[in-house]
Phi, psi and omega in degrees: 000133177252132186237123174277136182236125175228162177200162170049059177292319175050050170060025180260088183299322184294316179291320180297317179298317180297319179295313182293326177290327183277336188296131175291173179299128177230158180278332180206150177240132181236147180235129183267026166097177188058063175289324184253179178104151173068290195269177195281347194239061180298317184294317180298321180289318176300313183295323180296318179286323178297314184292334177271353181064039184282118173301126189222138175260166183275124172269177183291327176289320174301318183293322177299316178298313184294327186274346184083003178265184177204169180287156180270276190281342184272100185296322179295315180295317181298316180295322180295321178292317179298320179297315178297320180299325180283329190266334183279140175274182187297319181292320179293320176298316181298323178296314177299314182297334181270000181293140181275164175294323178216162178221133177250126187232174174056052178057039176084004184273341182233128177243134181239126170225162183279319194240296183205145182301331183245324190252108181298134177073007177285131177277106183260094182283160182305329179287352175263354181297131179211163178296338180294340179286339184280142171256237179277349184283160174275330184223129173252126180250127180237160172230224167078317183278340185065023180241120182284138177174162176205160174220140179255136179233170180302325184269352180156197184239145168239129187219140166243116182289355185086180184261131172293309194258352179201070179301146179229032180241032176067018175234111186287350180290145178297141186246146170199181181214158175236125180260128168263105189288330180285319180276346185055053177234155179239133171251112176279131184231148174227149180218135177286149174215173185280084181299321184295330175295324178288318178303315180295320180292323176301314180296315181296325182283341181088014174285162180305136185305319183293341175302322179274313187294332180295336181295333181298330184253359182062054182216000000 
């Protein structure tokens, strides 16, 4: 079984389209959360995942939207949530509000959470990946850091497919991964997309300028 893994779309319709167009044939597609936030197209990204029936967990930006709260000191994050709140209709909001904290797929062999299996909002970077993070599953999928990476252990794999819509590992290309569940291997993949189109849309929408310009450097 081949499993497509995406995370941290962050309302970047252009990057999401590039990833889905680039992705090889997979048996199932899973999303590790943060569909909304930061970028200009929350509704388009929600609808693309809804129409494909992609199992998706709730990220911290999704949770802020669902809860009616918002971020404090991070102006870019706060503006992205407010923008999503204005742009999503009732059905799209309800979909976000219904996202679970975790999702177990592939007959219990793959577990997906946004941040950390136990600690909500903890940034679990690849150098923190350990066999201790695994439960009964063969593969644990995480997001949240926007940093692509994986580690293989005797008991299974821990993987972050990286961010579709806002990479932060100094590579501006949209990130995702493909899991071969039988071989227990990960293929990390990157795809170029029209960053300048997103920069222009950020400016046109009135979101903070740095929301767009940071995409040029993958940070």
